[in-house]
Backbone bond lengths (Angstrom), bond angles and torsions (degrees), N, CA, C in turn:
res aa  C-N    CA-C-N  psi(-1)  N-CA   C-N-CA  omega(-1)  CA-C   N-CA-C  phi
1 X - - - 1.455 - - 1.526 109.64 -
2 X 1.330 116.26 167.18 1.459 121.98 -172.17 1.526 109.52 -113.76
3 X 1.323 117.02 136.34 1.462 121.71 175.12 1.520 109.64 -87.83
4 X 1.321 116.37 147.00 1.461 120.04 178.84 1.524 110.27 -65.03
5 X 1.335 117.51 140.63 1.463 120.62 179.59 1.521 113.70 -82.35
6 X 1.324 118.00 3.50 1.465 121.16 179.71 1.522 109.92 -137.33
7 X 1.316 114.46 152.49 1.457 121.13 168.03 1.523 108.07 -83.09
8 X 1.355 117.02 153.99 1.457 118.44 -178.85 1.515 109.09 -154.28
9 X 1.330 116.21 133.76 1.459 120.44 -179.97 1.528 109.96 -60.95
10 X 1.325 116.61 125.29 1.456 120.83 -178.39 1.507 114.09 78.06
11 X 1.342 117.97 6.71 1.464 120.89 179.45 1.517 111.88 -62.31
12 X 1.317 116.43 155.17 1.460 121.51 -172.89 1.527 113.07 -106.80
13 X 1.337 116.33 33.56 1.456 119.09 179.97 1.526 111.25 -57.59
14 X 1.341 117.20 -41.06 1.463 120.80 -177.10 1.519 111.93 -69.43
15 X 1.310 117.28 -24.71 1.460 122.72 -174.58 1.515 113.01 -101.56
16 X 1.317 117.48 -16.77 1.464 121.79 -165.38 1.523 113.40 -59.93
17 X 1.322 118.46 -47.83 1.466 120.03 -176.40 1.524 111.43 -61.99
18 X 1.326 116.43 -45.86 1.464 119.88 -178.58 1.517 111.26 -68.57
19 X 1.309 116.29 -38.38 1.457 119.89 -178.56 1.521 111.31 -67.80
20 X 1.318 117.28 -47.06 1.463 119.86 -177.75 1.523 111.75 -66.40
21 X 1.326 117.28 -30.66 1.464 119.98 177.12 1.522 111.55 -66.76
22 X 1.342 116.72 -23.97 1.460 120.97 -178.11 1.525 113.23 -96.21
23 X 1.318 117.83 -6.23 1.465 120.14 -178.51 1.532 110.99 -58.68
24 X 1.335 117.37 140.75 1.469 119.83 172.83 1.526 110.51 -68.64
25 X 1.322 116.08 161.89 1.462 120.16 179.30 1.524 110.12 -61.49
26 X 1.329 115.40 143.67 1.460 120.50 -178.32 1.520 108.82 -159.19
27 X 1.323 115.51 161.10 1.467 121.01 177.05 1.528 112.02 -108.54
28 X 1.312 116.79 -23.51 1.469 120.75 179.94 1.521 107.88 -129.81
29 X 1.333 116.76 119.52 1.463 121.82 177.68 1.518 109.06 -103.73
30 X 1.338 115.86 130.65 1.461 121.36 179.73 1.524 108.20 -125.32
31 X 1.338 117.19 118.14 1.465 121.73 173.05 1.524 106.53 -95.71
32 X 1.328 115.63 106.17 1.464 121.82 -166.55 1.526 112.62 -74.79
33 X 1.316 117.30 -38.43 1.471 122.70 178.43 1.520 106.68 -119.92
34 X 1.325 116.47 86.36 1.457 121.56 -162.57 1.512 116.02 -63.27
35 X 1.342 118.25 -48.50 1.453 120.04 -177.82 1.519 112.09 55.98
36 X 1.328 116.15 -122.73 1.467 121.74 -179.22 1.523 113.15 -81.84
37 X 1.329 118.16 -1.05 1.473 123.41 -177.29 1.523 111.93 57.50
38 X 1.333 117.08 27.74 1.464 120.35 -177.14 1.520 112.04 -59.98
39 X 1.334 117.22 -36.14 1.466 120.02 -176.67 1.523 110.51 -74.72
40 X 1.327 117.67 -47.41 1.471 119.97 176.98 1.521 110.88 -56.31
41 X 1.321 117.11 -47.16 1.464 120.87 -175.14 1.519 112.17 -67.67
42 X 1.332 117.15 -22.36 1.461 120.36 -178.18 1.521 113.21 -87.08
43 X 1.335 117.80 -15.27 1.460 119.98 -172.55 1.527 112.08 -99.63
44 X 1.327 116.69 156.93 1.470 119.61 171.79 1.529 110.08 -63.83
45 X 1.321 116.54 155.69 1.460 120.49 -179.85 1.523 110.82 -64.43
46 X 1.317 115.10 140.87 1.457 122.06 172.31 1.525 108.88 -100.39
47 X 1.342 115.80 170.34 1.464 120.23 178.22 1.527 110.74 -57.90
48 X 1.338 116.38 -42.38 1.468 122.37 175.18 1.519 107.83 -133.16
49 X 1.344 115.96 147.42 1.462 120.61 179.37 1.522 109.61 -144.04
50 X 1.330 115.42 137.82 1.460 122.03 178.76 1.521 108.70 -137.87
51 X 1.330 116.22 136.66 1.463 120.34 173.88 1.521 108.70 -123.48
52 X 1.323 115.11 148.95 1.460 121.40 -175.74 1.520 110.21 -140.62
53 X 1.313 116.09 145.20 1.464 121.89 165.98 1.520 107.02 -156.73
54 X 1.322 115.96 140.36 1.462 120.13 -177.63 1.526 112.21 -78.53
55 X 1.321 117.47 -12.88 1.467 121.28 177.00 1.528 108.63 -76.37
56 X 1.325 116.25 105.73 1.459 120.59 -176.42 1.511 113.60 -63.64
57 X 1.328 118.03 -34.15 1.462 120.33 178.03 1.525 110.74 -65.17
58 X 1.314 115.60 -41.30 1.461 119.73 179.41 1.524 110.87 -64.55
59 X 1.336 116.72 -42.78 1.457 119.24 179.87 1.524 111.63 -70.16
60 X 1.332 118.00 -28.09 1.465 120.15 172.27 1.521 110.10 -63.16
61 X 1.324 116.43 -41.56 1.469 119.89 177.19 1.525 110.84 -56.93
62 X 1.332 117.18 -48.88 1.469 119.64 -177.29 1.532 111.19 -66.73
63 X 1.317 117.04 -36.80 1.468 119.39 -179.84 1.526 111.25 -68.92
64 X 1.335 116.94 -43.44 1.464 119.95 178.23 1.524 110.20 -64.87
65 X 1.323 116.84 -38.55 1.464 119.55 177.46 1.521 110.85 -61.44
66 X 1.322 117.06 -42.44 1.463 120.65 -179.99 1.528 111.74 -67.88
67 X 1.335 116.78 -42.64 1.467 120.83 -172.54 1.528 113.87 -87.14
68 X 1.338 117.02 -29.54 1.475 120.91 -175.91 1.529 110.17 -136.14
69 X 1.316 117.84 58.14 1.468 120.15 -173.70 1.524 113.88 -62.59
70 X 1.319 117.48 -38.93 1.468 120.04 -178.36 1.521 111.19 -65.80
71 X 1.329 116.31 -44.50 1.463 120.27 179.80 1.529 111.32 -63.40
72 X 1.340 116.33 -44.12 1.463 119.20 -178.02 1.526 111.02 -67.59
73 X 1.316 116.69 -42.14 1.461 118.84 178.87 1.529 110.56 -61.56
74 X 1.322 117.10 -39.98 1.468 120.54 -178.92 1.526 111.09 -60.99
75 X 1.335 117.66 -48.47 1.467 119.03 -176.85 1.526 111.59 -71.81
76 X 1.331 117.34 -29.58 1.465 119.65 177.77 1.529 110.94 -71.25
77 X 1.323 116.42 -41.82 1.464 120.35 178.34 1.524 110.62 -63.12
78 X 1.326 117.11 -36.53 1.464 121.35 -177.68 1.527 113.21 -79.95
79 X 1.328 117.65 -9.25 1.465 120.81 179.39 1.524 109.86 -80.18
80 X 1.325 118.73 123.10 1.464 119.95 -178.60 1.521 112.11 -76.25
81 X 1.326 115.91 159.88 1.460 120.59 166.95 1.521 106.73 -72.45
82 X 1.330 115.85 110.27 1.459 119.43 -168.37 1.525 110.26 -153.50
83 X 1.312 115.67 132.76 1.462 119.99 176.65 1.533 110.76 -60.85
84 X 1.310 117.20 -36.89 1.467 120.23 -179.76 1.524 111.42 -68.08
85 X 1.347 117.90 -33.91 1.469 120.42 175.64 1.525 110.35 -65.93
86 X 1.329 116.79 -40.25 1.467 119.40 177.44 1.520 109.88 -64.65
87 X 1.314 117.64 -39.32 1.459 121.11 178.31 1.530 110.28 -64.31
88 X 1.320 117.19 -42.01 1.460 121.32 179.34 1.524 111.18 -62.80
89 X 1.323 116.63 -34.36 1.464 121.06 -177.11 1.522 112.66 -69.24
90 X 1.352 117.52 -13.72 1.460 119.16 174.12 1.524 111.21 -66.23
91 X 1.312 116.48 -25.19 1.465 121.47 -174.80 1.524 110.06 -104.15
92 X 1.326 115.82 108.43 1.463 121.88 174.91 1.523 106.76 -125.92
93 X 1.323 115.85 107.90 1.464 121.56 -174.66 1.526 110.96 -109.13
94 X 1.325 115.24 163.23 1.462 120.84 -174.68 1.524 113.11 -66.38
95 X 1.330 117.49 -21.41 1.460 119.47 -176.12 1.527 113.42 -86.98
96 X 1.321 117.40 -1.76 1.463 120.22 -179.51 1.525 111.05 -75.59
97 X 1.326 118.59 143.33 1.468 120.52 170.84 1.531 109.58 -60.54
98 X 1.325 116.51 148.85 1.463 119.52 -176.61 1.527 112.33 -61.84
99 X 1.319 117.66 -32.22 1.463 119.89 177.74 1.526 110.68 -62.55
100 X 1.328 116.85 -39.90 1.467 120.35 178.90 1.526 110.98 -71.38
101 X 1.334 117.46 -36.17 1.464 120.13 174.03 1.525 109.84 -58.38
102 X 1.322 116.44 -47.81 1.463 120.88 -179.14 1.525 111.06 -62.59
103 X 1.328 116.91 -40.66 1.467 119.90 179.18 1.524 110.68 -63.18
104 X 1.319 116.89 -42.91 1.466 119.73 -179.19 1.527 111.49 -67.49
105 X 1.321 117.18 -35.57 1.462 119.59 174.68 1.526 109.91 -62.51
106 X 1.320 116.93 -44.11 1.464 121.06 177.87 1.527 110.56 -59.45
107 X 1.322 117.31 -44.84 1.466 121.22 178.98 1.525 110.62 -62.18
108 X 1.327 116.72 -45.32 1.460 120.51 -178.72 1.524 111.62 -60.14
109 X 1.321 116.80 -43.40 1.458 120.59 -174.85 1.522 112.95 -78.28
110 X 1.312 117.72 -29.96 1.466 119.83 -177.16 1.526 113.07 -96.10
111 X 1.335 117.68 -26.31 1.462 119.90 179.10 1.527 113.11 -104.32
112 X 1.337 117.69 -5.08 1.456 121.12 174.52 1.518 110.75 -82.58
113 X 1.316 116.38 152.20 1.460 119.97 -172.94 1.518 113.46 -73.89
114 X 1.311 119.70 -21.59 1.462 120.29 -177.64 1.518 112.97 -122.34
115 X 1.315 119.03 15.99 1.453 120.11 -179.25 1.512 111.70 62.35
116 X 1.317 116.16 51.43 1.460 121.13 -175.80 1.518 109.97 -135.19
117 X 1.339 116.40 145.01 1.458 120.79 175.70 1.525 110.36 -77.10
118 X 1.332 117.11 -21.25 1.458 120.77 -179.27 1.527 110.19 -75.79
119 X 1.327 115.95 175.11 1.467 121.69 -173.02 1.530 110.97 -70.26
120 X 1.313 115.82 111.51 1.463 122.75 174.96 1.522 107.67 -134.81
121 X 1.311 116.02 177.53 1.457 119.95 179.02 1.522 112.23 -72.28
122 X 1.311 115.06 170.12 1.463 122.64 179.56 1.520 108.77 -86.54
123 X 1.291 116.39 131.47 1.463 122.44 -178.80 1.529 109.30 -81.69
124 X 1.326 116.32 112.98 1.457 120.27 -180.00 1.525 109.26 -153.89
125 X 1.302 116.11 161.40 1.455 122.55 -179.69 1.518 109.83 -116.37
126 X 1.322 115.89 145.13 1.465 120.57 174.64 1.527 111.70 -114.57
127 X 1.324 116.88 -17.32 1.465 119.98 179.59 1.523 110.14 -85.85
128 X 1.313 117.71 131.36 1.474 119.81 -178.59 1.521 113.70 -70.05
129 X 1.342 117.68 -8.25 1.465 120.15 177.41 1.523 112.03 -83.33
130 X 1.335 117.70 -11.38 1.461 121.78 -178.80 1.527 110.76 -81.68
131 X 1.325 115.45 157.57 1.464 119.83 173.78 1.525 109.16 -66.96
132 X 1.322 119.26 128.70 1.467 120.48 179.63 1.526 110.90 -58.08
133 X 1.314 116.81 136.03 1.457 120.28 -178.32 1.525 113.49 -60.02
134 X 1.339 121.19 -36.09 1.467 118.59 175.22 1.525 112.72 -58.24
135 X 1.332 117.15 -32.13 1.462 120.67 176.82 1.527 109.96 -69.85
136 X 1.326 116.54 -42.12 1.466 120.92 177.56 1.525 110.28 -60.00
137 X 1.323 117.06 -44.59 1.467 120.96 -179.60 1.521 111.56 -66.37
138 X 1.315 116.65 -35.32 1.465 120.04 176.73 1.526 110.55 -61.78
139 X 1.323 116.56 -38.92 1.468 120.36 178.90 1.521 110.90 -65.74
140 X 1.333 117.16 -40.37 1.466 119.48 175.73 1.526 110.48 -61.53
141 X 1.323 117.00 -43.66 1.467 120.86 -178.85 1.520 111.89 -61.85
142 X 1.318 116.77 -34.87 1.459 120.83 -179.45 1.529 112.41 -68.91
143 X 1.313 117.03 -15.17 1.469 120.59 178.47 1.528 112.54 -88.15
144 X 1.320 117.39 -10.16 1.465 120.31 -175.12 1.522 112.35 -63.44
145 X 1.320 117.71 -48.64 1.470 120.56 -176.42 1.529 112.17 -63.06
146 X 1.356 119.75 -46.85 1.468 118.65 177.31 1.527 112.69 -61.22
147 X 1.337 116.96 -38.10 1.464 119.55 178.52 1.524 111.06 -65.96
148 X 1.331 116.96 -39.94 1.467 120.74 178.36 1.520 111.11 -61.31
149 X 1.321 116.78 -42.55 1.463 120.46 178.94 1.524 110.99 -63.41
150 X 1.326 116.47 -38.91 1.470 120.76 -179.20 1.527 111.15 -67.12
151 X 1.328 117.47 -28.77 1.463 121.35 -176.17 1.524 113.80 -82.46
152 X 1.314 118.51 -6.37 1.465 120.55 -173.59 1.527 112.76 -59.97
153 X 1.317 117.79 -31.35 1.467 120.51 -177.42 1.529 112.19 -106.63
154 X 1.334 116.75 19.32 1.465 121.67 -176.19 1.528 110.00 -107.95
155 X 1.328 117.12 135.27 1.465 122.23 175.05 1.526 109.48 -85.03
156 X 1.336 116.54 141.74 1.460 122.26 -177.72 1.520 110.25 -112.83
157 X 1.328 116.12 130.43 1.461 122.79 176.55 1.526 109.22 -121.58
158 X 1.335 116.69 158.22 1.466 122.69 175.77 1.524 107.35 -142.73
159 X 1.344 115.05 76.40 1.457 121.70 -173.46 1.524 109.53 -137.08
160 X 1.327 118.64 163.00 1.456 120.20 173.20 1.529 110.73 -58.30
161 X 1.314 116.37 142.82 1.462 120.93 -175.84 1.524 112.04 -57.71
162 X 1.328 117.30 -39.56 1.460 119.86 -177.34 1.525 111.03 -63.75
163 X 1.336 117.72 -35.88 1.464 120.57 177.21 1.525 110.93 -65.50
164 X 1.313 116.67 -39.56 1.465 120.50 -179.37 1.523 110.37 -67.15
165 X 1.330 117.12 -42.51 1.464 120.16 178.47 1.523 110.30 -61.23
166 X 1.314 117.11 -44.45 1.464 120.19 -179.35 1.528 111.85 -67.02
167 X 1.325 117.08 -37.44 1.464 120.68 -177.37 1.521 112.46 -74.96
168 X 1.324 116.05 -42.96 1.461 120.43 -172.18 1.531 113.50 -99.25
169 X 1.324 117.06 -5.57 1.456 119.54 -175.60 1.512 115.27 -89.19
170 X 1.331 117.83 11.14 1.464 120.75 -174.48 1.522 113.39 -83.14
171 X 1.326 117.33 -24.70 1.464 121.25 -173.40 1.528 111.21 -95.83
172 X 1.321 116.32 130.71 1.463 120.27 -178.29 1.528 112.15 -68.69
173 X 1.310 117.65 -20.92 1.463 119.90 -179.70 1.534 112.35 -89.27
174 X 1.327 116.74 6.17 1.462 120.87 176.78 1.523 110.15 -96.57
175 X 1.321 116.09 157.41 1.463 123.24 175.92 1.522 108.56 -129.33
176 X 1.318 116.29 120.81 1.453 122.19 177.25 1.522 109.36 -103.47
177 X 1.332 116.52 123.60 1.460 120.39 171.63 1.521 107.57 -104.09
178 X 1.334 116.04 120.26 1.462 122.45 -172.76 1.528 108.80 -119.03
179 X 1.318 116.41 111.47 1.466 122.42 -179.55 1.526 108.25 -126.85
180 X 1.348 117.25 76.14 1.463 120.13 -174.06 1.524 111.80 -73.64
181 X 1.340 117.71 168.56 1.464 119.58 172.38 1.521 110.28 -53.10
182 X 1.332 115.84 140.56 1.454 119.36 179.98 1.528 110.51 -58.55
183 X 1.341 115.73 148.38 1.460 121.23 178.62 1.528 109.11 -61.08
184 X 1.325 116.47 134.23 1.465 121.43 177.24 1.519 108.54 -81.12
185 X 1.339 116.27 119.00 1.456 122.44 178.83 1.520 109.02 -132.74
186 X 1.336 118.55 131.48 1.468 120.28 177.52 1.528 110.69 -56.88
187 X 1.310 116.63 133.36 1.452 121.53 179.77 1.508 114.12 86.35
188 X 1.341 118.01 -13.71 1.459 121.41 179.65 1.525 110.92 -114.78
189 X 1.317 116.32 -53.65 1.463 120.47 178.76 1.515 108.84 -147.98
190 X 1.326 116.48 120.67 1.461 121.27 -177.22 1.519 112.59 -80.58
191 X 1.332 116.67 -23.89 1.454 120.46 -176.02 1.511 111.45 94.13
192 X 1.316 115.82 171.24 1.453 121.18 178.95 1.510 114.23 102.94
193 X 1.332 117.75 -4.43 1.460 119.93 179.98 1.530 111.81 -76.49
194 X 1.335 116.12 -22.40 1.458 120.88 -179.95 1.530 109.70 -108.91
195 X 1.323 117.49 146.50 1.462 120.91 174.02 1.522 110.56 -67.05
196 X 1.326 116.59 -34.36 1.461 121.58 178.45 1.525 107.33 -116.89
197 X 1.312 116.90 107.41 1.457 122.70 -174.72 1.535 111.55 -100.46
198 X 1.321 114.96 164.91 1.462 122.43 165.42 1.524 104.93 -116.66
199 X 1.328 116.38 91.63 1.458 120.87 -166.26 1.519 114.47 -87.55
200 X 1.319 118.56 -14.90 1.463 118.64 -179.29 1.521 110.75 -125.53
201 X 1.309 115.34 157.05 1.460 121.84 -174.42 1.522 112.01 -66.37
202 X 1.333 117.31 -28.16 1.464 119.66 -179.84 1.526 111.35 -61.73
203 X 1.344 116.76 -37.93 1.466 120.16 178.51 1.525 110.69 -62.56
204 X 1.327 116.36 -43.43 1.461 120.14 177.83 1.528 110.43 -64.80
205 X 1.336 116.33 -42.90 1.458 120.89 -179.41 1.530 111.00 -59.36
206 X 1.318 117.16 -45.90 1.464 121.11 -179.16 1.524 111.53 -64.59
207 X 1.329 116.30 -39.41 1.466 119.40 178.56 1.521 110.74 -64.79
208 X 1.331 116.77 -42.97 1.461 120.04 -179.48 1.523 111.32 -66.72
209 X 1.317 117.49 -36.64 1.469 119.94 177.69 1.522 110.84 -65.48
210 X 1.324 117.24 -35.51 1.465 120.07 174.53 1.523 110.41 -64.76
211 X 1.326 116.94 -38.41 1.470 120.42 176.71 1.525 110.87 -63.57
212 X 1.327 116.81 -40.72 1.462 120.69 178.96 1.524 111.69 -62.01
213 X 1.319 117.00 -33.13 1.467 121.33 -176.99 1.520 113.01 -82.16
214 X 1.315 117.84 -8.83 1.465 121.04 -175.22 1.522 111.65 -73.06
215 X 1.327 116.11 142.91 1.462 121.54 171.17 1.523 111.36 -82.30
216 X 1.310 116.73 -23.58 1.460 121.89 -178.03 1.520 110.89 -70.02
217 X 1.321 115.58 164.00 1.455 120.16 167.18 1.524 107.72 -68.18
218 X 1.330 116.34 135.30 1.465 121.01 -178.46 1.519 109.08 -129.44
219 X 1.312 116.37 131.06 1.461 123.27 175.71 1.520 107.05 -122.40
220 X 1.330 116.23 123.36 1.463 122.79 -178.09 1.520 108.50 -117.46
221 X 1.325 117.81 139.29 1.461 120.31 176.99 1.518 110.65 -130.74
222 X 1.339 115.55 154.00 1.460 121.15 179.15 1.513 110.36 174.82
223 X 1.320 116.64 -177.22 1.456 121.65 174.01 1.528 108.80 -74.62
224 X 1.340 118.07 161.55 1.466 120.00 175.25 1.528 110.75 -53.10
225 X 1.323 116.00 133.73 1.462 120.25 -174.17 1.517 110.12 -151.67
226 X 1.326 116.35 124.99 1.451 120.10 175.40 1.514 111.79 -62.88
227 X 1.327 116.79 -36.62 1.465 120.80 177.69 1.518 110.74 -60.37
228 X 1.312 117.03 -45.71 1.464 120.72 -179.29 1.525 110.56 -68.52
229 X 1.332 117.49 -42.64 1.462 119.98 178.60 1.525 111.23 -61.69
230 X 1.317 116.90 -43.27 1.465 120.40 -178.64 1.524 111.41 -66.68
231 X 1.327 116.84 -43.83 1.463 120.43 -176.54 1.522 111.47 -72.24
232 X 1.327 116.71 -38.98 1.466 120.92 -177.92 1.527 111.05 -96.15
233 X 1.293 116.32 30.79 1.462 122.16 179.54 1.531 109.87 -56.69
234 X 1.315 116.14 129.41 1.457 120.61 -179.27 1.516 113.91 97.17
235 X 1.318 118.73 -13.23 1.465 121.17 176.19 1.527 109.91 -78.64
236 X 1.313 115.90 161.49 1.459 120.06 171.29 1.526 108.93 -67.88
237 X 1.332 115.18 143.92 1.466 120.35 -175.86 1.525 109.24 -135.09
238 X 1.305 115.99 127.44 1.462 122.26 -178.55 1.524 108.87 -123.94
239 X 1.327 116.83 143.57 1.459 121.36 176.06 1.519 109.70 -119.53
240 X 1.323 115.59 135.13 1.460 121.20 178.65 1.519 107.73 -127.59
241 X 1.321 116.35 116.44 1.461 121.83 178.08 1.517 108.88 -94.13
242 X 1.328 116.12 134.50 1.465 119.51 -177.08 1.510 110.08 -153.52
243 X 1.308 115.29 156.97 1.459 121.09 173.22 1.516 108.84 -75.92
244 X 1.315 116.31 148.50 1.456 121.25 177.41 1.509 109.94 -132.93
245 X 1.309 115.71 151.43 1.463 121.66 175.09 1.510 108.10 -138.26
246 X 1.313 116.91 113.61 1.462 123.03 176.71 1.515 107.63 -116.75
247 X 1.324 117.08 119.07 1.454 120.12 -175.10 1.502 108.94 64.05
248 X 1.341 117.53 -121.79 1.453 120.87 177.67 1.516 110.68 -107.38
249 X 1.345 117.80 9.03 1.450 120.72 -179.85 1.513 111.79 -91.74
250 X 1.343 115.01 151.27 1.447 120.64 178.76 1.525 107.89 -125.93
251 X 1.324 117.70 153.44 1.446 120.32 177.45 1.506 111.49 -179.89
252 X 1.341 115.42 -177.83 1.445 122.85 177.77 1.521 108.34 -112.89
253 X 1.309 116.65 145.95 1.448 120.72 176.25 1.517 108.52 -143.48
254 X 1.309 115.40 161.55 1.457 121.27 175.02 1.515 108.43 -118.01
255 X 1.314 116.05 124.61 1.460 122.02 175.06 1.523 107.33 -100.18
256 X 1.322 117.00 133.28 1.459 121.90 179.89 1.520 108.98 -111.09
257 X 1.320 115.75 139.01 1.464 122.21 176.92 1.524 107.81 -120.88
258 X 1.315 116.70 122.93 1.464 122.86 175.32 1.525 108.26 -108.31
259 X 1.328 117.28 142.75 1.462 119.60 -179.56 1.520 110.58 -150.49
260 X 1.335 115.94 144.39 1.458 120.19 174.80 1.526 111.97 -88.17
261 X 1.325 116.69 4.71 1.461 123.06 173.02 1.526 107.99 -130.69
262 X 1.321 115.97 153.28 1.461 119.83 173.60 1.524 109.11 -63.30
263 X 1.319 116.72 134.18 1.467 122.02 173.22 1.521 106.82 -102.32
264 X 1.307 115.63 86.77 1.460 122.28 -169.88 1.520 111.20 -57.65
265 X 1.331 115.46 123.83 1.456 120.73 176.27 1.508 114.50 94.13
266 X 1.303 119.17 -19.45 1.458 119.66 -175.81 1.524 111.45 -64.93
267 X 1.338 116.74 -31.78 1.455 119.73 -179.69 1.506 114.31 -106.93
268 X 1.333 118.38 12.05 1.459 120.81 -172.89 1.518 114.01 -108.04
269 X 1.318 117.70 -0.49 1.460 120.03 -170.94 1.520 112.69 -113.15
270 X 1.324 117.86 34.35 1.457 121.04 -176.22 1.516 111.24 -57.14
271 X 1.312 117.12 -42.48 1.467 120.25 -176.20 1.511 112.79 -68.82
272 X 1.343 117.72 -16.70 1.457 121.15 -176.46 1.528 112.97 -98.69
273 X 1.341 117.35 4.64 1.461 118.82 -174.06 1.520 113.13 -91.34
274 X 1.352 118.18 -3.14 1.459 119.47 -175.11 1.518 112.40 -58.12
275 X 1.333 117.18 -35.65 1.464 120.14 -177.25 1.518 111.35 -65.34
276 X 1.340 116.75 -30.00 1.461 120.87 -179.77 1.522 112.26 -98.36
277 X 1.358 116.94 -1.41 1.459 121.31 -179.13 1.518 111.19 59.00
278 X 1.349 115.69 40.93 1.447 120.21 177.87 1.519 108.97 -134.99
279 X 1.332 116.33 149.71 1.449 121.84 176.53 1.519 108.51 -125.22
280 X 1.327 117.27 137.47 1.453 121.75 -177.74 1.520 108.94 -120.19
281 X 1.330 118.08 133.27 1.450 121.90 174.82 1.512 108.86 -130.42
282 X 1.329 116.42 153.49 1.467 121.53 -179.08 1.513 108.78 -126.49
283 X 1.322 117.99 133.21 1.457 122.32 173.92 1.513 108.21 -143.46
284 X 1.326 115.29 163.03 1.456 119.92 167.15 1.515 108.09 -82.97
285 X 1.328 117.78 143.50 1.455 119.15 169.52 1.522 107.72 -61.58
286 X 1.315 117.46 140.87 1.460 120.86 -179.23 1.522 110.37 -59.42
287 X 1.307 115.57 145.30 1.461 117.92 176.50 1.496 111.99 138.82
C-alpha cells in the first residue's frame, strides 16, 4: 500500500489500514472528502475509484501529481526547509502556473505545523534529538512517485460533499467513505484548519441525511458528536482511541466511525491493539 505524500489536519493515516481491511465488498470506492487521500492510498484497487474535495487548490495538487509526477517531485525536492517558503505558500493566486500551485500546497502541508493550507506556524525543531526537518521532507518527497502511480486509474472531482453523496450513493455496489471537517464546537475546535469549512450544524445535518438516503455502503468518521449519533441512529458505531500530535502538542482523542454496514473485524481486535496503543470498540447507535 502507499503512504500519503502530505500531512493533513484530521487525516486518517493512523486509521487507514485497519479501516480499509474492514470495508465491505464493493466495486466503486468514493472518498467524498479526500484531504490527504490516506484511505484511498491504503486500500487495494477497486474496479472504479473516485476522490473528491471541494478545496480546489488541494485537488490541483493531486491532479498535477498524477499528470506531471516527475516535474512536481523535482520542484518539491529542490524546495528547502525554510520559513520564507512556508510564508510564500500562504499566497496562492489565480495567475500562478499549476505546477507552482501544487508545489506551494506541498510546502504548506509538509512544512506547516498542523498539516493545513491555511495560516499556521512553521514546522521546525530546535532540539538536536529530533529528526531534522529536511530529512522529514525528503521522506514526504519520496512518497510522491508511488502516490502518482496509484492515482492513474482514479477519477478526480471537486464538488460539495453532499452533491457527491447524492450522485454516487445510488448504487448498492458502491462504497462511500465520508470524513468531513470536524464539527466546530466552542472549547473543542474553533475551526479554520481547512480552507473549505463546514462551520454550522445545518451543513453537517444535511450531509448526514444524504448519507442516510444512500443505497450504497456508507462509512462516516469524525470526533464523538451528539449530532452524528442522533442523525445516524441505528447505524453501527465504532470508537478508536489513539494518541495525537498536532504541532508540538500531545494528547488523546477518540475517533468514531459510523457505518450502515457491518465493518467486520474493526471492533473485534481489542486484545491485539496493545502494540499500537489503541483500543477499538463496536456498538450500535442507541435507538
